[in-house]
N, C-alpha and C positions, 0 to 999 in steps of 0.2 A: 357614694356609699363606700365605707371601708370594708376590707375583707374580714370574714369572721376570724375570731381569735383561735389559732390552732391549739391553744391550751384547754379549750373546752372539750371535755370527754363525755361520751354518752354511755350510760350503764342502766341496768335494772335498778329501780328504786328499792331502798331498804326501809325497814320500819323507822329507823331514826331520821329518815328524810321527810317523814309525814309533816311535821310542823313547817318546814320550808316549802313543801308543795302546797300546803293549805295557804300559806302566806302569799304565794304566787297567785293562787286562785282568788284570794280575797283582794288582791291589788288590781281589781277590774270593776269599774263602775257598773257595767251592764250585768255582770255576774252577781254582784252584791244586790242590785235591784231585783234580780230574779230569784235569788236564794236568800231567804230571810235568815237562815242560820248563819251565813257569812256576815250579814249585816248586824245581827243581834249579838253575836259572840266574837270575842277575840279568838284567834285560832286555839289558844290554850284552854279556853273555857269548855270546848266540846271535843277536845283532842281524842278522847276515848271513842267517840263516834267515828272519827276519821281513821283511827287506828283499826277499828273493827272493819271498816270498809276496805282499808288497805290490805288487811289480812285476807279478806275474801278475794280481792283482785289477785293478790300474790299467789294464792293457792290454786287459782283457776288456770289451767294450762292454755286456755284460749285468750288469756289477757296478758298484756305486758305493759307495765307502767315505767316509762322512760324518764330518766332525769338527765339533764345536761349539767355538768359540774365544771366549775372553773375555780382553780386555786382553793378547793375545798368548800366552795359555796355553790348551792343549787341555783342555777340561773335560768333553767327552762324545764318544762315537763310536757308530756302528752301521754295519753292512754291509747293503746292499740288493742282492739278486740277482734278476734276471728269468729265469724258467724257462719255456721253451716247453712246451706240453702238448697232447696230443690230447683230453684230457678238457675239459669245459666248453666244448664247440664249438671246440676248438683254440685257446683263449685262453692268454695268458701268465698266470703267477701270480708274485707277488713274495714272496720269502723274506727275512725280516728276521733278522739274526744279530748276535751280540756287541754287544748294547746295553749301554753303560756310561756312567754319569754320575759325575763326581768326587764323592767322599764328602762334601765340604763343600757341595755344591749339591743333594744328594738331598732330595726332598720339596718342592722349590720350583717344580716344573712344567717343568723342562728336559727330562726324559725324555718327558713328554707332548708337548711341542713337537717333539722329535725324531721321535717315532712319528707324529705328525700330518703332519710333513714327508714321511716315508716313504710314508704312505698316500696323500697328495696326489700324489706322484710316480707311484705305482702307478696311480692313477685316470687321471692325465694320459696315461699310456702305454697305457691300455686294458686293464689287468689286471682280471680278474674275481674275484681272490682274493688276499688277503695272508695269509701263513702264517708261523708261527714255532714254535719249540720252546722250552721253558723247563724247567729242572730241577724235578723233583717236589718238592724241598725248598724251593723259592722261593715260599712261600705269599704273601708280599707282592707278588711279581711277578705271580702268578696274579690277584690282585685288581686290580692295576694294568692288566694287559692286558684283563681282563674289563670294567673300567671304560671302556675304549676301544672296546668292542663285540666283542672276540674271544670265540669260543666254544670250550670244551674239547670238540672233536668227535672227536678221535683222541688219540693219545699227544701230538701237538702241538696247537697252537691255530690256529684259522683265523678270518678275517673275510671274510664275503661282501660283495662290492662290487656 
C-alpha cells in the first residue's frame, strides 16, 4: 500500500462542493441500492435538494461536513455530528456518516486519515464515544473500522475514547 498523497488537504465543505460530494455518494453500489434518489437522478437533477440539506448541515454548529481536496478536486468526504447525551455522564458522542473516498484513491490511506481526523476532533471536543453504522454487506469496511479500534457492539460500531 502506498503512502497517502500529502497534497490532499482537509477542509469544511462549501456550497460549491455539493455536486462533487453527491457524485462521491452516488459512486457506491450499496448506497444507490438503498437510496432511490441517487439511483433515479443524476446529481444535477435534484441538486436543489442536496443544496438545501447542505445548508442545514452547514448552519448547524453540531455538524461538520469534511471534504478532502487534491489539486482542486474533491476526493473524499465524511460528515461528523456531535450528539449531546445523558448517558456516559452527560457527555457528547460523535457520529460519523457518509464516509467516501474516490475510487482511484481507495486503499492508499486517505480513508484512515479522514477517520483519524474525525476521531481527533471528537477527542478535542471532549466526546467520550465515536460511533458509526455501516451496511452489513460492507465486509471490507468492517475490517477497516475494526482496524481503527471500533468494536461491533450493537448494530452500529462504536469506539470508546
